[in-house]
C-alpha positions in Angstrom: -119.7 112.1 25.4 -120.3 112.3 21.7 -117.3 112.5 19.3 -115.3 110.7 16.8 -111.8 109.3 16.7 -109.2 109.9 14.0 -105.6 108.7 13.9 -102.4 109.3 12.0 -98.7 108.3 12.4 -95.6 110.4 12.8 -91.9 109.8 13.4 -90.7 110.9 16.8 -87.0 110.5 17.5 -86.9 107.9 14.7 -89.7 105.9 16.2 -93.1 105.3 14.9 -95.8 107.0 17.0 -99.5 106.4 16.6 -101.5 109.5 17.5 -105.2 109.3 18.3 -107.2 112.5 18.0 -110.5 112.4 19.9 -112.8 115.3 18.9 -115.6 115.8 21.4 -118.4 117.5 19.6 -120.3 118.4 22.7 -117.3 120.1 24.4 -115.6 121.5 21.3 -112.3 120.3 22.7 -109.4 118.5 21.1 -107.6 115.8 23.0 -104.5 114.2 21.6 -103.4 110.9 22.9 -99.9 109.5 22.1 -99.7 105.7 22.1 -96.1 104.5 21.9 -96.2 101.0 20.5 -93.5 99.2 22.5 -93.5 96.0 20.6 -89.8 95.4 20.2 -88.5 94.9 16.7 -92.0 94.1 15.4 -92.6 97.9 15.6 -90.2 98.3 12.7 -91.3 95.1 10.9 -91.7 94.7 7.1 -92.9 91.9 4.8 -90.6 89.0 4.0 -89.2 88.7 0.5 -89.4 84.9 0.9 -93.2 84.8 0.8 -95.1 85.3 -2.5 -96.3 88.8 -2.5 -96.1 90.4 -6.0 -98.9 92.6 -7.3 -98.0 93.0 -11.0 -100.7 95.7 -11.5 -98.5 98.1 -9.5 -95.8 97.9 -12.1 -97.1 96.9 -15.5 -98.9 98.6 -18.3 -102.4 97.2 -18.7 -103.4 95.7 -22.0 -106.7 94.0 -22.9 -106.6 90.4 -24.1 -106.5 91.4 -27.8 -103.6 93.9 -27.3 -101.7 91.3 -25.3 -102.0 88.7 -28.0 -100.8 91.1 -30.6 -97.7 92.1 -28.6 -96.9 88.5 -27.4 -96.9 87.3 -31.0 -94.0 89.7 -31.7 -91.8 87.6 -29.3 -88.9 85.9 -31.2 -88.3 82.9 -29.0 -89.0 79.2 -28.6 -91.3 80.0 -25.6 -93.9 81.2 -28.0 -93.5 78.1 -30.2 -94.0 75.9 -27.1 -97.1 77.7 -25.9 -98.7 77.8 -29.3 -97.9 74.2 -30.3 -99.4 73.0 -27.0 -102.4 75.3 -27.2 -101.4 77.0 -23.9 -101.0 80.6 -25.1 -104.4 81.8 -23.9 -104.1 80.0 -20.6 -100.8 81.6 -19.9 -101.5 85.2 -21.0 -101.6 86.3 -17.4 -98.0 85.3 -17.1 -96.9 88.0 -19.6 -96.2 91.4 -17.9 -95.6 94.6 -19.9 -93.1 96.8 -17.9 -90.6 99.5 -18.6 -88.4 97.9 -16.0 -85.2 99.9 -16.8 -86.9 103.3 -17.4 -85.7 103.7 -21.0 -89.1 104.7 -22.3 -89.8 101.3 -23.9 -92.3 98.7 -22.7 -90.6 95.3 -22.4 -92.1 91.9 -21.5 -91.4 89.8 -18.4 -92.8 86.2 -18.5 -92.9 84.2 -15.3 -94.6 80.8 -15.4 -94.8 77.5 -17.3 -92.2 77.4 -20.1 -92.1 73.8 -21.0 -89.7 72.7 -18.2 -90.5 70.9 -14.9 -89.5 74.0 -13.0 -91.2 77.3 -13.7 -89.0 79.9 -15.5 -88.7 83.7 -15.8 -87.8 85.2 -19.1 -87.4 88.8 -20.1 -87.9 90.1 -23.6 -86.5 93.4 -24.8 -88.3 95.4 -27.4 -85.9 96.3 -30.3 -86.1 99.0 -33.0 -87.7 96.5 -35.4 -90.7 96.2 -33.1 -90.0 92.6 -32.0 -89.1 91.3 -28.6 -85.9 89.4 -28.0 -84.8 87.3 -25.0 -82.2 88.9 -22.7 -82.9 86.9 -19.5 -83.8 83.3 -18.8 -83.6 81.7 -15.4 -85.3 78.9 -13.5 -87.9 80.1 -10.9 -90.9 82.3 -10.8 -91.0 85.9 -9.7 -92.5 86.0 -6.1 -91.5 89.5 -5.2 -90.5 92.8 -6.7 -88.3 95.2 -4.7 -88.6 98.9 -5.6 -87.5 101.7 -3.2 -89.5 104.3 -5.1 -91.6 104.6 -8.2 -88.9 106.2 -10.2 -86.2 103.6 -9.2 -85.8 100.5 -11.4 -87.1 97.2 -9.9 -85.3 94.2 -8.5 -86.7 90.7 -8.9 -86.9 87.9 -6.3 -87.2 84.4 -7.9 -88.2 81.2 -6.2 -87.0 78.0 -7.8 -88.6 74.8 -6.4 -86.0 72.4 -7.8 -87.2 69.3 -9.7 -86.2 65.7 -9.9 -86.7 64.8 -6.2 -84.5 67.6 -4.8 -85.5 69.0 -1.4 -84.1 72.4 -2.1 -86.0 75.7 -2.7 -83.7 78.4 -3.9 -84.4 82.1 -3.7 -82.5 84.5 -6.0 -82.4 88.3 -5.9 -81.6 90.0 -9.2 -80.7 93.7 -9.4 -80.7 95.8 -12.5 -77.3 97.1 -13.6 -76.8 99.8 -16.2 -74.2 98.9 -18.8 -72.8 100.9 -21.7 -75.5 100.1 -24.2 -78.2 98.3 -22.2 -79.3 97.2 -18.7 -79.1 93.7 -17.4 -80.4 91.8 -14.3 -77.5 90.4 -12.3 -77.7 87.9 -9.5 -76.7 89.5 -6.3 -77.8 87.2 -3.5 -78.9 83.6 -3.3 -80.7 81.8 -0.4 -81.5 78.2 0.0 -84.0 76.4 2.2 -85.5 72.9 2.5 -89.0 72.1 1.4 -91.5 72.6 4.2 -89.5 75.3 5.9 -91.9 77.6 7.8 -91.4 81.1 6.5 -92.1 84.3 8.5 -94.6 86.7 7.1 -93.0 89.7 8.8 -89.3 90.3 9.3 -87.2 92.8 11.3 -86.4 96.0 9.4 -82.9 95.8 11.0 -81.3 92.3 11.0 -79.2 91.1 14.0 -75.7 89.9 13.3 -74.9 86.9 15.6 -72.3 84.2 16.2 -73.0 80.6 17.3 -71.6 79.9 20.8 -72.0 76.2 21.0 -69.8 73.7 19.1 -72.9 71.9 17.6 -76.0 73.9 16.8 -78.9 73.1 14.6 -80.8 74.9 11.8 -84.4 73.6 11.7 -87.4 73.7 9.4 -89.6 75.2 12.0 -89.4 77.1 15.3 -89.7 74.1 17.6 -87.8 70.9 18.4 -89.0 67.8 16.7 -88.0 64.3 17.9 -84.5 63.9 16.5 -84.7 60.1 16.0 -87.7 60.5 13.7 -86.3 60.2 10.1 -88.3 62.1 7.5 -88.3 59.9 4.4 -89.5 62.6 2.0 -86.9 65.1 3.1 -84.1 62.7 4.1 -83.4 64.5 7.3 -83.6 63.6 11.0 -86.6 65.3 12.8 -86.6 68.9 11.5 -82.9 69.4 11.5 -81.6 70.8 8.2 -77.9 71.7 8.9 -75.5 71.5 11.8 -73.3 74.5 12.5 -70.1 74.8 14.6 -69.1 77.5 17.1 -68.2 80.9 15.5 -70.6 80.3 12.5 -72.2 83.6 11.7 -75.6 84.7 10.5 -78.3 87.3 10.6 -81.5 87.0 12.6 -84.4 88.5 10.6 -87.5 87.3 12.4 -88.7 85.9 15.7 -91.1 83.3 17.1 -91.8 81.8 20.5 -92.8 78.2 20.9 -95.2 76.7 23.4 -92.4 76.2 26.0 -91.4 79.8 25.9 -88.3 79.2 23.9 -87.5 82.1 21.5 -86.5 81.1 18.0 -84.9 83.3 15.3 -85.4 82.9 11.6 -81.9 83.2 10.4 -79.8 83.7 7.3 -76.6 81.8 7.8 -73.6 83.3 6.2 -71.9 79.9 5.8 -68.6 81.5 6.6 -67.2 78.2 7.7 -66.7 75.5 5.0 -68.7 72.7 6.7 -70.1 69.6 5.1 -73.8 69.9 4.6 -73.8 73.7 5.1 -73.9 74.7 1.4 -76.7 73.9 -1.0 -76.5 74.0 -4.8 -78.8 76.1 -7.0 -79.3 76.7 -10.7 -77.1 79.9 -10.5 -74.3 78.7 -8.3 -71.6 81.1 -9.3 -72.0 83.0 -6.0 -72.2 81.8 -2.3 -75.5 80.3 -1.2 -76.9 81.5 2.2 -79.0 78.9 4.1 -82.2 80.0 5.8 -84.2 78.4 8.6 -84.9 78.5 12.4 -82.4 78.5 15.3 -83.0 78.7 19.0 -81.7 82.1 20.1 -80.4 80.7 23.4 -76.8 80.3 22.3 -76.6 82.9 19.6 -74.5 85.9 20.6 -75.4 89.3 19.2 -72.2 90.9 17.7 -73.4 94.4 17.2 
């Protein structure tokens, strides 16, 4: 039979339903096939904030190279001095982004990249009435994700800081924009920590699962499999792929899932670090709030709470 197939998606009882419409030209009939995608939580999956996935073009005002250079030269900060003195300004123009991030009608500048330190940095420059840009935000780490619920809602920033000087830590920080009396400022709301070489999920559950550890000794790992525990990793200073050890009643959220070659189901977890255990916490450059550890745990002895 001759025909063509079209498809669209609808919400049915809060579930995503894929509808195929098959139009048969010869019979002039319309057939509608409902395909319920029963794929567990992956049906409601979304992209992970821990993987680099920022498309600046979706948020910034586009300038050509000449316009960018004119505006960047209005920045009143040592960043500009560093880039110019080392003849790196042109090479780093793509790291300058022109955004009205707080919806006040003014285009400000977000710089995320090389700023003369071993770690990458993110700086925000606010345009003032004199036409120049002044620094209002300066943190270690690069922007790897932008969170925005809708086009008219101010953005939130996700920074990834790969720590220097031999540290094994990678710190992820989420900054939300808060309106204050005379201005808006990005404030640190959440901080996550992982070891280098931690395997990150590309897709996460849209609804995390709160759980509690049932065993007295339970491991957080770099990857969703068991590596020989007596193999000492010189570069990471850990045994096998074990990052931390947690006690019974430790809590966390499962946000992704993977199954290894033996059939064991692993969860990528955010540990709430609710028990003050040695080796559970990790430091970061903005350590005024609690740090949540991320990694993989076998789901076998993790009890879903609700």
